[in-house]
Every structure is written in structure tokens, then in C-alpha cells.
C-alpha positions, 0 to 999 in steps of 0.5 A: 161712625154708625149713628144708630149705635149711638141713638137714644133708646129708652121705654116711652112710658118712663118718666123723667127721673127714670130716664135719668137714672137708666138710659145709657146705663146698661148693667156690665154683661161680664161682671154684673156691675150696675154702674158702667166702667169709666172707659179710659182707653184711647184706642180699641182693637179692631176685627180686621183692616177696614171693618167698621166698629162702634169704637176705634179711637176715643176722639171719635167715640168713647163708651163713657161718652156714648153713655152720657150722650144717650142719657142727655138725649133722652132727657131732651126728648131727642135722638142724638147727643154729641158731647164737647169739652165745654159749652163754648166748644159746642157753641163754636162747633155749631157755627160750623153748620153755617156754610159761606158768609152767614147772617145770624140772628141772636138774642141781645141778651146771651151768655157773655162768652157767647156774645164775645165769640160772636162779635170778636171771633166769628165776625172776622170769619164771614159772620154777621150778627144781628143781636135783638130783644127777641121778646119784640113783636114776631113781625119786627124779627122777621124784618131782620132775615136776609138771604144768607140768614143761616141761623137763629140763636136762642136763649130762654130764660136769657143770661143774665136778664131772664127774658122769655122768648116764644120758642115755637113762634121764632122757630116756625118763623125761621124755618119759613125762612130757611134758617136753622134754630139752635137754643141754649137751654142752660138755664132751664135744663132739660127738667125745666123745658124741652125745646126740641118739642117746640120744633128747635133743630138743635139744643145746646147746654153748658153741662157745666151748669145744672146738668152736672150740678156739682161745679166739678166739671167743664163740658157741653153738649149738643142734642138734635132729633135730625139724623142728618144734623147729628151725622154733621155734628159728629163729623165736626166733633171728630175733626175738631177734637173738642171732646170731654175726657171719660172721667168728665162724662162719668161725673156728668152722667152721675149728676144727671141722675139727680137733676129732677130732685135738685131742680125742684129744690132750686125752684122752692128756694127761688121762689122763698128768696124772691118772696123775701127780696120782694118785700125788702125796701133795700131791693128795687127790682126782683126778677124771676120767670115764675113771678106773675110780675115777669113780663112774660110770666104767661109764656114761661108757664106755657114753655117751662115745666120748672121755673129753675133757680136763677134769680136777679135782683138789684140793690137799690141806689147801691154804690160799687163799694156797697155791692162789693160789702154785700157780696163779701158778707155772704156766708152760705152763698159764694161769690163766684162765676158759673151757676146751677151747682148745689151751692148757691152762687152769686155774681155781679154780671157788669164786672164779671160774667158780662164785662166783655159785653160793651158798656152801652149794651149793658146799660141798655139791657139793665146790667148796672153795677147793682144788678146780681145774678143769683144761682139759688142753691139747694141748701135748707131755705131758711139758711139761705134766707138768713144769709141774705138778710144778714149780708143786707143788714151789714150794708143797709142797717134798718 
């Protein structure tokens, strides 16, 4: 495939919101349609045999997917976007960049599905993983590198305990050792931070979350500034075939256009939730990168332009039955896995998203039964707070 035709082009002076609305969204030259049509065709006419064309078969390239790939690349300050059918498919595809028996260093606190894939699938295919707290001194992380260390996998904020790791320092370390750096930027979104600006080689997202923002699409993406890596990822994308449908790409493209507005409201509500919960004696811990009490708050301010909408808190001395009662009592916020939707979503990682993580590891990370992950929605602030209060009052009457 011709990568130049998939290159994200936009005016360098455009702000984030303008790039989100206009990159890859050319007006249809035939009809003048402001919104590009969804291209559902699986195959495309060629001039003659052997002629190279941007579009020939929809698994290899599709106009609607191409529009999204340009749009997301622009928002990550990248050149190339490669879309996949899910964030997990993107993760699995990235592992194909490692040739031969490979050692990978990863945050210990990553998405449960990533942990499961690394430790229950890839370990059977010549991969070894060192999953550690990457907030540790950089000298300690340096000791983990081996001759066959091919990659370091970052999350920041981490899922679910919201640790912040030093992207630039870890990237410089990895590159000095000849290793690639991949970063899952799902929790922050491109509006919150741009890892490529800190030297990261490849950024990945579960587009299901903030990028789409409406809880109606499962999709993933990888973004890079490297033409070499882009060619490799496009080749893997085409070979494996885990590509999203044109309609899914259209929905995510539409969702991205309001990302900036949504993230500002997510952050506003998150700060309000933290303020209320931190004053409530029924809550033992409240964690959010935007709080001065966060252990890596200074680093978060350096790396992030927006702290997002992910908050964790712990119900003090709560039994499992009390946790269930609290979650069931919520009227606006929904008990559900996933995150980043316009609606508030809450879950108990110990029994839901991170249930596949070994119990000892969960305890080490502080993922107890009373530990809750709250994807704060963009509803009216007063309603979000009132909903939390009435649910707390039902479980712990004051």
C-alpha cells in the first residue's frame, strides 16, 4: 500500500478542535457533501492488471477507514494511523513487531485484557514479560533490560490505579537499549496528552473509550511518526485482517469531532466528584491525577494537558455485599465495564475488568473489593454528585 496516500495532512497552525473536525474530512468533489460518505464496498475497480491503486480491497484499505486514520494521527501529532477491530487486536498486532524470542517490560498495572494476553497467550509463543511498577527509580528499571528486550509497554495513567509514569525518561532509557516504546494512551486520550511528543514510537488506543465516546463502537488504533513502523503495521493489519467496519470508522470519526468538548466536561465533573468524596468519612481513598494529593501530580502536570475523567475511590471498610448495594443504588451512573462514554460508568475491578489478574497481584496493586473505578460522565455536575450521595446514604446512613 502507498503510505503517502494515508499520511495525515493538516494546517500546522490549526488547534486541536479544528484538526478533529477537518482532518481527513474532505468535501465530496462530486456532490459537495460536507460529511464524507461511508464506503461499504469490499472491492474497487483497478485501471488494469498490476496497476498500483490506493484502494483495491477493503481489508487492505478503505476510504472511510482512511479518513479516520488521518484524523486520529493528526490529533496524536503523528503522521500515520492504523485502525483495528478492537484495542485488543491492536495490542496483539503490535506484538508482531517483536521478532524471535522476546523480552518485554511492562507496567504492572495495565488493562486486565492486556495483562491476560501477555501472561496467558504470548508467554506460550516465546515471550517473557517483566511487569513492574514503572514509577520506581529509572535506575531500577534499567536493570531489567536483557539482550533480547525488544519493547517496553507503557500506560499512564495506568488502569486502574491511575499511576503516572515518566514517559520521556522511560523512552530515552528504552531507546538507549535498542528497544521500541509502545504506549497505551486510552485513559488520557489525545486531548489529554500526546506521547509521540515525548519520543514514544507507537501510541495505541482502545477507540471504544474516549475517542468514540458514545459506548457504541468496539475499535482500536495505532499511531506513529515512523514511516518504517507504519509500513510494518499496515502489513500486519492487512495480513491479520482484524480491521474495523466502515460504519464503525464513521461513528468514531464523528465522536472524535467533539472530543475536546467532552474531555473538558469529564475533567470538570471529575474534580467535583473528588472534592465531594475526599470530604466524606465513608470513603477511605480518592485518587485522580489532577489532585495535589496524587503521588505523581507534578509529573502529571508536566505530561498532561487535561487530567481526564477517570477517578478511583475506596469504600471504607466495606463488605462485598455493601459494595454491591452501593453500585446497585446508583441511578445516573451505570454499573458496567468500559469507560470514556458520555454517561458515567462505574465498576469494581477486582471482580470485573481485572478479575483475570492473579489475586496476589491485585492485592499488591491495592485492587480490593471496595476499590471502585469511576469513569465520570458529562452529565450535569450537580446530578452526578447527588447520585453518589444518595447511593452512599443507602449503604452507610449518617
